[in-house]
C-alpha positions as CSV (number, residue, x, y, z in Angstrom):
1,M,30.3,-4.9,13.3
2,Q,29.4,-2.6,10.4
3,I,26.9,0.3,11.1
4,I,25.0,1.0,7.9
5,N,24.3,4.6,7.1
6,E,20.7,5.5,6.3
7,L,21.5,8.1,3.6
8,T,24.0,5.9,1.8
9,L,21.6,2.9,1.8
10,S,18.7,5.1,0.6
11,K,20.7,6.2,-2.4
12,D,21.8,2.7,-3.1
13,L,18.3,1.4,-3.1
14,I,16.9,4.2,-5.1
15,K,19.4,3.5,-7.9
16,F,17.6,0.3,-8.7
17,P,14.8,1.1,-11.3
18,S,12.5,-1.4,-9.5
19,I,9.2,-0.5,-11.2
20,T,6.6,-3.1,-10.4
21,P,6.9,-6.0,-11.3
22,V,10.6,-5.5,-12.3
23,D,13.0,-6.1,-9.3
24,A,16.1,-4.8,-11.1
25,G,18.3,-6.4,-8.4
26,A,17.0,-4.5,-5.4
27,I,15.9,-7.5,-3.4
28,K,19.3,-9.3,-3.9
29,F,21.2,-6.2,-3.0
30,L,19.2,-5.7,0.3
31,S,19.6,-9.4,1.1
32,K,23.4,-9.1,0.8
33,K,23.3,-6.0,3.1
34,L,21.4,-7.9,5.7
35,K,23.6,-10.9,5.5
36,S,26.6,-8.7,6.1
37,I,25.2,-7.8,9.5
38,G,24.2,-11.4,10.5
39,F,20.8,-12.0,9.0
40,K,19.7,-15.3,7.4
41,C,17.9,-14.4,4.3
42,K,15.5,-16.3,2.1
43,I,14.5,-14.8,-1.3
44,L,11.0,-16.1,-2.2
45,E,9.8,-15.9,-5.8
46,F,6.1,-16.3,-6.6
47,K,4.1,-16.2,-9.8
48,K,0.4,-16.4,-10.3
49,G,-1.3,-15.7,-13.6
50,K,0.4,-13.8,-16.4
51,G,3.4,-11.6,-16.0
52,K,6.8,-11.9,-14.5
53,P,7.5,-13.7,-11.2
54,I,7.9,-11.4,-8.2
55,K,10.9,-11.5,-5.8
56,N,10.3,-11.1,-2.1
57,L,12.6,-11.3,0.9
58,Y,12.2,-12.7,4.4
59,A,15.3,-12.2,6.6
60,R,15.7,-13.0,10.3
61,L,18.3,-12.5,13.0
62,G,18.0,-14.6,16.0
63,K,15.8,-17.6,16.9
64,N,14.1,-16.5,20.1
65,Q,10.8,-14.7,20.7
66,P,9.7,-12.0,20.6
67,N,10.2,-11.6,16.9
68,L,9.9,-7.9,15.8
69,C,9.4,-7.6,12.1
70,Y,9.7,-4.7,9.7
71,A,7.7,-4.8,6.5
72,G,8.2,-2.8,3.4
73,H,8.5,-2.8,-0.4
74,T,11.3,-2.1,-2.9
75,D,9.0,-1.7,-5.9
76,V,8.1,1.8,-7.0
77,V,5.6,3.4,-9.4
78,P,6.8,4.6,-12.8
79,P,8.6,8.0,-12.7
80,G,6.8,9.6,-15.7
81,N,8.8,11.8,-18.0
82,Y,12.4,11.9,-16.9
83,S,12.7,15.4,-18.4
84,D,10.1,16.7,-15.8
85,W,12.5,15.8,-12.9
86,T,15.2,18.0,-11.7
87,V,17.4,14.9,-11.4
88,N,17.3,11.5,-13.0
89,P,14.8,9.6,-10.8
90,F,17.1,6.6,-10.5
91,K,20.3,8.6,-9.9
92,P,19.4,10.2,-6.6
93,K,20.9,13.5,-5.5
94,V,20.8,15.7,-2.4
95,Q,19.7,19.2,-3.0
96,R,18.9,21.9,-0.4
97,G,18.7,19.3,2.4
98,Y,16.5,16.8,0.5
99,L,17.2,13.5,-1.2
100,I,15.4,13.4,-4.5
101,G,14.6,10.2,-6.4
102,R,11.8,7.7,-7.1
103,G,11.2,5.8,-3.9
104,A,12.7,8.4,-1.6
105,N,9.7,8.4,0.7
106,D,7.7,5.5,-0.7
107,M,9.5,3.7,0.7
108,K,13.1,2.8,0.1
109,S,14.4,5.4,2.5
110,S,12.3,4.0,5.3
111,I,13.7,0.5,4.7
112,A,17.2,2.1,4.9
113,C,16.3,3.8,8.2
114,F,15.3,0.5,9.8
115,V,18.3,-1.4,8.5
116,S,20.6,1.4,9.8
117,A,18.8,1.4,13.2
118,V,19.1,-2.4,13.5
119,S,22.8,-2.4,12.5
120,E,23.5,0.1,15.3
121,Y,21.3,-1.8,17.8
122,I,22.9,-5.2,17.3
123,N,26.3,-3.6,17.4
124,K,25.6,-2.4,21.0
125,N,23.3,-5.3,22.0
126,K,24.8,-8.5,20.5
127,N,22.9,-10.8,22.9
128,F,19.5,-9.2,22.8
129,N,16.6,-11.3,23.9
130,G,14.6,-12.0,20.8
131,S,14.6,-11.8,17.0
132,I,14.5,-9.1,14.3
133,S,13.1,-9.9,10.9
134,F,12.4,-8.1,7.6
135,L,9.5,-8.9,5.2
136,I,10.2,-7.0,2.0
137,T,8.2,-7.4,-1.2
138,G,8.5,-6.3,-4.8
139,D,4.8,-6.3,-5.4
140,E,3.1,-3.6,-3.3
141,E,2.5,-1.0,-5.9
142,G,0.8,-3.5,-8.2
143,Y,-2.0,-5.9,-7.5
144,A,0.0,-7.4,-4.6
145,T,-1.0,-11.0,-5.6
146,N,2.6,-12.3,-5.5
147,G,4.0,-10.3,-2.8
148,T,3.4,-9.9,1.0
149,K,0.2,-12.0,0.7
150,K,2.2,-15.0,-0.5
151,V,5.0,-14.4,2.0
152,V,2.5,-14.4,4.8
153,E,1.1,-17.8,3.6
154,Y,4.6,-19.1,3.4
155,L,5.4,-18.0,7.0
156,K,2.2,-19.6,8.2
157,K,3.1,-22.9,6.6
158,K,6.6,-22.7,8.2
159,K,5.0,-21.7,11.5
160,E,7.1,-18.7,11.7
161,K,5.8,-16.5,14.4
162,I,5.9,-12.6,14.3
163,N,5.0,-10.9,17.6
164,F,4.7,-7.4,16.3
165,C,5.3,-5.7,12.9
166,I,6.1,-2.2,11.9
167,V,5.1,-1.4,8.3
168,G,7.3,1.5,7.1
169,E,4.8,3.1,4.7
170,P,4.9,7.0,4.6
171,T,2.1,7.9,7.0
172,N,2.7,11.6,7.8
173,P,0.8,14.2,5.6
174,K,3.1,17.2,6.2
175,K,5.4,16.7,9.1
176,L,7.2,13.7,10.6
177,G,5.4,12.5,13.7
178,E,1.9,13.5,12.8
179,M,0.3,10.2,12.1
180,I,0.4,6.5,13.0
181,K,-1.8,4.2,10.9
182,I,-3.5,1.5,13.1
183,G,-5.9,0.3,10.4
184,R,-7.0,0.7,6.8
185,R,-10.2,0.9,4.8
186,G,-11.2,-2.0,2.6
187,S,-11.1,-1.6,-1.2
188,L,-13.6,-3.1,-3.7
189,T,-13.2,-2.5,-7.4
190,A,-16.1,-3.2,-9.9
191,E,-16.4,-3.2,-13.6
192,L,-20.0,-3.0,-14.9
193,E,-21.3,-3.4,-18.4
194,I,-24.8,-2.5,-19.5
195,F,-26.4,-4.1,-22.6
196,G,-29.0,-2.4,-24.7
197,T,-30.1,-2.5,-28.3
198,Q,-28.0,-0.9,-31.1
199,G,-29.7,1.3,-33.6
200,H,-29.9,4.5,-35.6
201,I,-30.0,7.7,-33.5
202,A,-32.7,9.1,-35.7
203,Y,-35.0,6.2,-34.6
204,P,-34.3,5.9,-30.8
205,H,-37.7,4.3,-30.2
206,L,-36.4,1.3,-32.2
207,S,-33.3,1.0,-29.9
208,N,-32.5,0.9,-26.2
209,N,-29.6,3.2,-25.4
210,P,-27.5,1.5,-22.6
211,I,-25.7,4.8,-21.8
212,N,-29.0,6.2,-20.5
213,T,-29.4,3.3,-18.1
214,L,-25.7,3.4,-17.1
215,V,-26.0,7.1,-16.3
216,K,-29.0,6.5,-14.1
217,I,-27.2,3.7,-12.2
218,C,-24.1,5.9,-11.7
219,S,-26.3,8.7,-10.4
220,E,-28.1,6.4,-8.0
221,L,-25.0,4.6,-6.7
222,K,-23.3,8.0,-6.1
223,R,-26.4,9.5,-4.5
224,K,-26.8,6.9,-1.9
225,K,-24.7,7.4,1.2
226,L,-23.2,4.1,2.4
227,D,-22.8,5.1,6.0
228,K,-21.7,7.9,8.3
229,G,-18.4,6.4,9.4
230,N,-17.5,6.1,13.1
231,K,-14.8,7.3,15.5
232,N,-12.1,5.3,13.9
233,F,-13.1,5.6,10.2
234,Q,-14.4,8.2,7.8
235,P,-17.6,7.4,5.8
236,S,-17.3,4.7,3.1
237,N,-17.1,6.3,-0.3
238,L,-17.8,5.1,-3.9
239,E,-15.9,6.8,-6.8
240,F,-16.3,6.2,-10.5
241,T,-12.9,5.9,-12.2
242,R,-13.8,5.1,-15.8
243,L,-16.7,5.4,-18.3
244,Y,-16.3,4.1,-21.8
245,V,-18.2,3.0,-24.9
246,K,-16.8,1.3,-28.0
247,N,-18.5,3.4,-30.6
248,K,-16.7,5.5,-33.2
249,A,-19.9,6.4,-35.2
250,H,-21.7,9.6,-34.4
251,N,-25.0,8.4,-35.6
252,V,-25.3,4.9,-34.0
253,I,-26.8,4.1,-30.6
254,P,-24.3,1.6,-29.1
255,S,-25.2,-1.9,-27.9
256,S,-23.3,-1.6,-24.6
257,A,-21.6,0.8,-22.2
258,K,-19.1,0.2,-19.4
259,T,-18.1,1.8,-16.2
260,Q,-15.5,1.1,-13.5
261,F,-15.7,2.2,-9.9
262,N,-14.0,1.7,-6.5
263,V,-15.4,1.7,-3.0
264,R,-13.2,2.5,0.0
265,Y,-15.1,1.3,3.0
266,N,-14.8,1.2,6.7
267,N,-15.4,-1.5,9.3
268,L,-19.2,-0.9,9.2
269,Q,-19.2,-2.7,5.8
270,T,-17.8,-5.8,4.2
271,A,-17.2,-6.6,0.6
272,S,-20.1,-9.1,0.4
273,K,-22.5,-6.6,2.0
274,L,-21.5,-3.9,-0.4
275,K,-21.9,-6.2,-3.4
276,R,-25.4,-7.1,-2.4
277,K,-26.3,-3.4,-2.1
278,I,-24.8,-2.5,-5.4
279,N,-26.3,-5.5,-7.3
280,L,-29.7,-4.6,-5.9
281,T,-29.5,-1.1,-7.3
282,I,-28.2,-2.2,-10.7
283,K,-30.9,-5.0,-11.0
284,K,-33.7,-2.6,-10.1
285,I,-32.7,0.0,-12.7
286,T,-31.8,-2.3,-15.5
287,K,-35.1,-4.2,-15.1
288,K,-37.0,-0.9,-15.3
289,N,-35.1,0.1,-18.4
290,K,-35.2,-3.3,-20.0
291,C,-31.5,-3.8,-20.2
292,S,-29.2,-6.6,-19.0
293,Y,-25.9,-6.3,-17.3
294,K,-22.7,-8.0,-16.3
295,I,-20.6,-7.1,-13.3
296,S,-17.3,-8.4,-12.0
297,Y,-15.6,-7.5,-8.7
298,L,-12.0,-7.4,-7.4
299,E,-11.7,-7.5,-3.6
300,N,-8.4,-5.7,-2.7
301,G,-8.7,-6.2,1.0
302,E,-11.2,-5.9,3.9
303,S,-11.1,-3.0,6.4
304,F,-9.3,-3.6,9.6
305,L,-8.4,-1.9,12.9
306,T,-5.7,-2.7,15.4
307,K,-6.6,-1.6,18.9
308,P,-3.8,0.5,20.4
309,E,-2.0,-1.9,22.7
310,K,1.3,-1.5,24.5
311,N,3.6,-1.6,21.5
312,I,1.5,0.9,19.6
313,L,1.4,3.2,22.6
314,L,5.2,2.7,23.0
315,A,5.7,3.8,19.4
316,K,3.5,6.9,20.0
317,K,5.6,7.9,23.1
318,I,8.9,7.5,21.2
319,I,7.7,9.4,18.2
320,K,6.4,12.3,20.3
321,K,9.7,12.5,22.2
322,I,11.9,12.6,19.1
323,T,9.8,14.7,16.8
324,K,8.1,16.9,19.4
325,V,4.8,16.2,17.6
326,N,2.0,14.2,19.2
327,P,0.9,11.6,16.6
328,V,-2.7,10.8,16.0
329,F,-4.0,7.3,15.3
330,S,-5.5,7.1,11.8
331,T,-7.1,4.8,9.2
332,T,-7.0,7.2,6.3
333,G,-5.4,6.7,2.9
334,G,-5.2,3.8,0.5
335,T,-4.5,0.2,1.1
336,S,-1.2,-1.2,2.3
337,D,0.4,-4.6,2.9
338,A,-0.7,-4.3,6.6
339,R,-4.0,-5.8,5.4
340,F,-2.1,-9.1,4.9
341,I,0.3,-8.9,7.9
342,K,-2.5,-8.3,10.4
343,K,-3.7,-11.9,9.8
344,I,-0.5,-13.2,11.5
345,A,0.6,-10.3,13.8
346,P,-0.6,-7.0,15.3
347,C,1.0,-4.1,13.4
348,L,1.3,-0.4,13.0
349,E,2.3,1.8,10.1
350,F,4.8,4.6,10.5
351,G,7.3,6.1,8.1
352,L,8.2,9.3,6.3
353,V,6.2,12.3,5.0
354,N,4.0,11.3,2.1
355,K,3.3,14.6,0.4
356,T,5.6,13.9,-2.6
357,M,5.1,10.2,-3.0
358,H,4.2,9.1,-6.6
359,K,5.0,12.7,-7.8
360,I,7.7,14.2,-9.9
361,D,10.8,15.0,-7.7
362,E,9.7,12.6,-4.9
363,C,12.0,13.6,-2.0
364,V,12.7,13.2,1.7
365,S,14.3,15.6,4.1
366,L,17.7,14.5,5.4
367,K,16.5,15.7,8.9
368,D,13.5,13.3,8.7
369,L,15.8,10.5,7.7
370,S,17.9,11.0,10.7
371,K,14.9,11.3,13.0
372,L,13.1,8.2,11.6
373,K,16.3,6.1,12.1
374,K,16.4,7.4,15.7
375,I,12.7,6.5,16.2
376,Y,13.2,3.0,14.9
377,Y,16.4,2.6,17.0
378,N,14.7,3.7,20.2
379,F,11.8,1.4,19.5
380,L,14.2,-1.5,19.2
381,I,15.7,-0.6,22.6
382,E,12.4,-0.4,24.4
383,F,10.8,-3.4,22.6
384,F,13.6,-5.8,23.7
385,K,14.1,-4.4,27.2
């Protein structure tokens, strides 16, 4: 049986300019690779709202339990100016021991490492007791509405059981082996608009400037500490990401002003609890300043924590043995598709070093590629013992 090389497959996957929501053929290519080593593959296409439909892949080898799943994404963020890169971001090259290209560590190379590990494992263990599956999406870097979330719903309807899942996101800040993610903070985005009264700036008493009210609200929301965090999570945090007013005139007080903000929150909070707190502050200040307001929310996922059980502890042991680094359990960083997968299976996140992800000249060490493949391979051995 064919053993797939992790570096070769990494290069092949990076060549697809699969910028969300464009698949560019990446899912079909990966499906063919998995079929070549015995997987049954199902390409799932979903569309909700405007925009292009999203391709996803669920592949499985075997029918028995336990079912070990690897989850990842083939979509990438835009590369920016090609001229800023030392190589074409979609024509990967190896330079000084690093593979450079968009998706090199977030996260096409991680997918390649697990595929390579699986190909080697099943070559030596043709009759292993269990199943191996892949849940790959093309909608992780976007709003994730037609990606893993929909695949999870599909698997639930099909009564497809996953016993444990490894999400291959790049989890290590500086060195391979530093960090295993066992949970994530929740994410709540809000857009707030304040309505005042338009008028001439020379006669402010005849108007009601909404900017003044908005500034007070921003100040108050930022001043208030949401919580102090706990042993598993850092304190919840609110950050403003946009302030804007549709006003091109220098001598007119505008009728409205907008802001956008995001809250990353721990398991001491919920989206509904945060919304009540935020709304109360806004209502109090707008009432005092005789303004009205409109607010809309987007819930990107609640916070979650997976308690370290035997498979997570097993992963930690293997990572430490291969990298000579003792990984810490963490919940830091942004959101990931683990927030959807945890609804059907316990999971951990472990992948490559993330310090160049989303940057110009995104890259991965060839040594790290080899080590990650070895970590995944050893986990397969121990998981199916």
